C-alpha positions in Angstrom: 187.7 179.7 37.3 191.6 180.0 38.0 192.5 183.6 37.3 196.1 183.9 38.7 198.0 186.0 35.8 199.4 189.1 38.1 198.5 192.9 37.0 196.6 190.9 33.8 200.1 190.3 32.0 202.1 187.2 31.7 206.2 187.3 31.3 207.4 185.1 28.5 210.7 184.8 30.5 208.7 182.3 32.9 208.0 180.2 30.5 204.3 180.8 30.2 202.3 179.4 27.1 199.1 180.6 26.0 196.4 178.3 24.4 194.0 179.9 22.2 190.8 177.4 22.4 188.8 175.8 25.0 187.6 172.6 23.0 188.9 169.1 23.8 192.1 169.9 21.9 192.8 173.1 23.6 192.0 171.8 27.1 194.0 168.8 26.6 196.8 170.6 25.5 196.5 172.9 28.6 196.6 170.2 30.7 199.6 168.2 29.2 201.7 171.3 29.2 200.5 172.4 33.0 201.9 168.5 33.8 205.4 169.7 32.1 205.4 172.4 35.3 204.8 175.1 32.8 202.5 178.4 33.5 199.8 177.9 31.4 197.1 180.6 30.0 193.8 179.4 28.5 192.0 181.5 26.7 188.0 180.5 25.6 184.5 180.3 27.0 183.4 177.5 28.6 182.8 174.5 26.7 179.4 174.0 25.0 177.8 170.6 26.4 174.6 170.9 24.4 176.8 168.6 21.9 175.2 165.6 20.8 177.9 163.9 19.4 180.5 161.2 20.9 184.0 160.7 20.3 185.6 157.0 19.3 189.1 157.8 21.2 191.3 155.0 20.0 193.6 153.1 22.9 196.5 155.9 22.7 194.1 158.6 23.0 192.5 157.3 26.0 195.9 156.1 27.8 197.2 159.9 27.3 193.5 161.0 28.9 194.0 158.6 31.9 197.6 160.1 32.5 195.8 163.4 32.1 193.5 162.3 35.3 190.5 161.7 33.2 190.4 157.9 34.2 187.1 157.5 36.4 184.9 159.8 33.4 186.1 157.2 30.8 185.3 154.0 33.1 181.8 155.4 33.5 180.7 157.0 30.7 182.1 155.5 27.7 181.6 152.0 25.9 184.4 149.7 24.5 184.6 149.3 20.9 185.3 146.0 20.2 183.9 145.4 16.5 184.3 147.8 13.8 182.3 146.7 10.8 181.8 148.4 7.0 178.8 147.7 4.9 178.5 149.0 0.9 175.1 150.2 1.4 174.9 151.8 -1.9 173.1 150.9 -5.3 176.3 150.9 -7.3 176.8 148.7 -10.1 180.0 147.5 -8.0 179.6 146.9 -4.5 182.1 146.1 -1.8 182.1 143.2 0.7 181.5 143.9 4.0 184.5 144.1 6.0 184.9 143.3 10.0 187.6 144.2 12.4 188.0 142.7 15.4 190.3 143.6 18.2 190.8 140.4 19.3 192.6 139.5 15.8 195.7 141.9 16.9 195.4 140.7 20.6 193.3 143.9 22.0 190.3 143.8 24.2 189.1 147.2 22.6 190.1 149.4 19.8 189.0 152.2 22.3 186.0 154.1 23.7 183.0 155.6 22.5 182.2 158.9 24.8 179.9 161.6 24.7 181.3 164.7 23.8 179.6 166.8 26.3 180.7 163.8 28.9 184.6 164.1 27.7 184.3 168.4 27.6 183.0 168.7 30.9 185.8 166.5 32.4 188.3 168.1 30.6 187.2 171.6 31.7 186.8 170.4 35.6 190.5 169.1 35.3 191.7 172.7 33.9 189.9 174.3 36.4 191.6 172.2 39.3 194.8 172.5 38.0 196.6 175.5 39.9 199.3 176.2 36.8 196.6 177.0 34.7 194.9 180.4 34.4 191.7 180.2 32.5 190.2 183.5 31.3 186.8 183.1 30.2 187.2 185.4 27.1 188.6 185.3 23.4 191.7 186.7 22.0 190.9 189.9 20.0 194.4 191.0 18.7 197.3 189.0 18.1 201.2 190.7 18.2 204.0 188.7 17.2 207.5 189.3 17.6 210.7 187.5 17.4 211.2 186.8 21.3 207.6 187.0 22.4 203.6 186.1 21.2 201.4 188.8 22.8 197.5 188.6 22.8 194.9 191.1 24.2 191.8 189.1 25.5 188.2 190.8 25.4 188.4 191.0 29.0 191.1 193.3 28.8 194.2 191.4 29.6 197.1 190.8 27.8 199.3 187.8 27.8 203.1 187.6 27.1 204.2 184.1 26.3 207.1 182.5 25.0 204.6 179.7 22.7 200.7 180.1 21.5 198.7 177.2 21.2 196.2 177.8 18.3 193.2 175.3 19.1 190.7 177.9 18.0 188.6 175.7 15.1 188.9 175.4 11.9 188.6 179.1 10.9 191.7 179.7 13.4 192.4 183.6 14.3 195.8 182.5 15.7 196.4 180.6 12.5 196.0 183.7 10.2 197.9 185.7 12.8 201.0 183.5 12.5 200.5 184.2 8.6 199.8 180.4 7.9 197.4 180.0 4.6 195.3 176.7 4.4 193.3 175.0 2.1 189.8 175.0 2.6 187.0 173.5 1.0 183.1 173.2 1.6 181.8 169.9 1.2 178.3 168.8 -0.6 177.8 167.1 2.5 176.0 167.6 6.3 176.2 165.1 9.2 172.7 164.5 10.8 174.0 163.8 14.6 171.7 162.0 17.3 171.6 159.2 20.0 168.4 156.3 19.8 167.4 153.4 21.5 167.7 150.5 19.8 165.7 146.4 20.6 168.8 144.6 20.3 172.0 144.7 22.1 174.7 146.6 20.2 177.4 144.1 21.4 180.0 147.0 21.5 180.3 147.3 17.2 180.8 150.3 15.3 178.9 149.9 12.0 179.7 152.2 9.1 177.2 151.6 6.3 178.6 153.3 3.1 176.0 155.2 1.0 176.4 157.1 -2.3 176.2 160.3 0.1 178.6 159.3 2.4 178.7 156.8 5.8 176.1 156.2 8.1 177.7 155.5 11.2 176.5 153.9 14.5 178.5 153.9 17.3 177.9 151.9 20.4 177.0 153.7 23.8 177.0 152.2 27.7 174.3 150.0 28.4 174.1 147.8 25.0 170.8 149.3 24.1 171.5 153.0 22.6 173.9 154.1 20.0 175.4 157.2 18.8 175.1 158.1 15.1 176.7 160.1 12.5 174.5 160.3 9.4 176.6 161.7 6.5 174.3 163.1 3.2 173.6 165.4 1.1 172.9 169.0 2.5 169.4 168.9 1.7 168.5 165.5 3.0 170.7 166.2 6.7 168.1 169.1 6.9 165.1 167.1 5.6 166.0 164.1 7.7 166.3 166.4 10.9 162.9 168.3 10.2 161.4 164.8 10.8 159.2 163.8 13.7 160.5 161.3 16.0 158.7 158.5 14.9 159.2 159.0 11.0 162.8 159.5 11.4 163.3 156.1 13.8 161.7 154.7 10.8 163.8 156.0 7.7 166.8 155.1 10.7 166.0 151.8 10.8 165.7 151.1 7.0 169.2 152.7 7.0 170.7 150.8 9.2 169.0 147.5 7.5 167.1 146.5 10.7 170.2 145.2 12.2 169.5 146.5 15.8 166.1 145.8 15.3 163.3 148.3 16.4 165.3 151.8 16.9 163.7 154.9 18.7 165.7 158.2 18.1 166.0 160.6 20.8 164.6 164.1 20.8 168.0 166.1 20.6 169.5 166.2 17.1 172.0 168.5 15.4 173.2 169.3 11.6 176.7 170.0 10.9 177.6 171.1 7.4 181.0 169.3 6.4 183.9 170.8 5.2 188.2 170.2 4.8 191.1 172.1 5.6 194.8 171.7 5.5 197.3 174.5 6.5 200.5 174.6 4.6 202.5 174.5 8.0 201.5 173.4 11.3 203.6 176.2 13.1 205.1 179.3 12.5 206.0 182.5 14.6 205.7 180.9 17.8 202.2 179.8 17.3 201.9 176.0 16.9 198.5 174.5 15.5 196.4 171.7 17.3 193.2 170.1 16.3 191.0 171.4 13.7 192.9 174.4 13.5 195.6 171.9 12.3 193.4 169.9 10.2 189.6 169.4 9.3 188.2 166.5 7.5 184.4 164.0 7.0 184.2 162.0 10.3 185.2 158.8 8.6 186.9 155.9 10.3 187.4 157.8 13.8 190.3 160.0 13.1 189.5 163.8 13.8 190.3 164.3 17.8 192.6 161.0 17.6 194.5 162.9 15.6 194.1 166.0 17.8 195.3 164.3 20.9 198.4 163.2 18.8 199.6 167.0 18.1 198.9 167.5 21.8 201.2 164.6 22.5 203.7 165.5 20.1 203.7 169.2 20.9 204.1 168.3 24.7 207.4 166.1 23.5 208.8 169.3 21.6 207.9 171.5 24.6 209.5 169.2 27.0 212.8 169.1 25.0 212.8 172.9 24.2 211.8 174.1 28.0 214.4 177.1 27.7 212.5 178.3 24.8 209.2 176.2 23.3 208.5 178.9 21.0 212.1 178.8 19.2 212.5 178.1 15.7 213.9 175.1 16.2 211.1 173.9 18.3 208.3 174.9 15.7 210.1 173.1 12.8 210.9 169.8 14.8 206.8 170.0 15.9 205.7 170.6 12.1 208.2 168.0 11.1 206.7 165.4 13.3 203.2 166.4 13.0 203.7 166.7 9.0 203.0 162.9 8.4 200.5 162.0 10.1 198.2 164.7 9.2 198.9 164.5 5.8 198.5 160.6 5.7 195.3 160.8 7.5 193.6 163.9 5.9 194.6 162.6 2.1 193.0 158.9 3.2 189.9 160.2 4.7 189.1 162.8 2.0 189.9 160.2 -0.7 187.7 157.6 0.6 184.8 160.2 1.2 185.4 161.0 -2.7 185.1 157.5 -4.0 181.9 157.3 -1.9 180.4 160.4 -4.1 181.9 159.1 -7.3 179.9 157.6 -9.6 182.8 156.6 -12.0 183.6 153.1 -12.5 187.4 153.5 -11.5 186.4 155.0 -8.6 184.2 152.1 -7.4 186.6 149.5 -8.7 189.4 150.6 -6.5 187.0 151.2 -3.3 185.7 147.8 -3.9 189.2 146.0 -4.5 190.9 147.9 -1.1 188.0 146.5 1.2 188.4 143.1 -0.9 191.8 142.5 -0.1 191.0 143.6 3.7 187.9 141.2 3.9 190.3 138.4 2.2 193.9 139.2 3.9 194.2 139.1 7.3 197.7 140.1 7.7 196.8 143.3 5.7 193.7 143.8 7.9 195.7 143.7 11.1 198.1 146.2 9.7 195.3 148.6 9.0 193.7 148.0 12.4 197.3 148.8 14.2 197.6 151.5 12.2 194.3 152.8 13.1 195.3 152.8 16.4 198.8 153.9 16.6 200.6 155.2 13.7 203.7 153.0 12.9 202.5 150.2 15.0 201.3 148.3 11.6 204.7 148.7 10.4 206.4 147.8 13.5 204.5 144.4 13.8 205.1 143.2 9.8 208.7 144.1 10.5 208.6 142.0 13.9 207.0 139.3 12.1 209.5 139.2 9.4 212.6 139.0 11.6 210.5 136.0 13.5 210.0 134.0 10.2 
């Protein structure tokens, strides 16, 4: 652990930045800001390595993490995502066609990489410990004091940190967000996600398949090697607990049936976890020398691989704002700019995912018609499919491709 804050107190006049939270977004933020030659105090316990979830990182996030020195772990422990498929597995009156998105359609080898969270968190933690400009206190913030020219935090280990800017990467119930006086619309969803890994008889061909059901998506994502995948099965709260309690043989049969046997015989691995789902959207994304990233800034269901990718874009935009406001990265001008940069992306992604999830849960015919029509258009219109693939990887790139195509014609 790197603990170099003199006399347990840092001085905001040296441009110190405090990062509260040691999940992947917080660790990435600390590394990105340290790369700007800023002294960074990182506050939070070591990340949990028992997490069975995986993260599908789109190309921009992969490139950003490679720039932070994580290229080796991504190459060794991640599987490419070359194809993504959406299958309507509901039993409703109106059903949607299967839609297949291939990276090759937009000139890419893969949309991104799928990596186990435990591997990603370990690599980020190792990089943070090896960065001389990061002082890591494995302790939570117990008290916040916000002033006009500084933000001060008292940690549980007795350290007091004075900083020019604080990054709230402390999760969906963010104490830092509350200290900044930023309200958030939160809602508990009637769903939970069962998370596990499983083996299968057929090669996954580096394809991720999302089965849409009346209770949420059941998503298979490839793992390295070809014959293992990760699973996020979103369903009713009670069913998720019932599935998690099944023995391995029975759960394997249930999963194979849910996946329509497209991977052949499946065998679930022992570890499994259940996560209740919720949504949260803050009124602002920065205030009073505190900027929000990751789940402090947005929470929504695990659909279309947007969660951590959105968090990485938070970090990328934040690093750019800090780079252009090195004299005072926590100034009102800097925070207003950060809020303006993040608001369109976060609102668009959060709204789209929540609306799509609501359409799955709704038994109303208009909702079924709208979802079926939308997926039908994507299936039949290559240019529209290409637009959504590009936008899913890199916001704005779909519009850029359309404009470029229009100029050529």
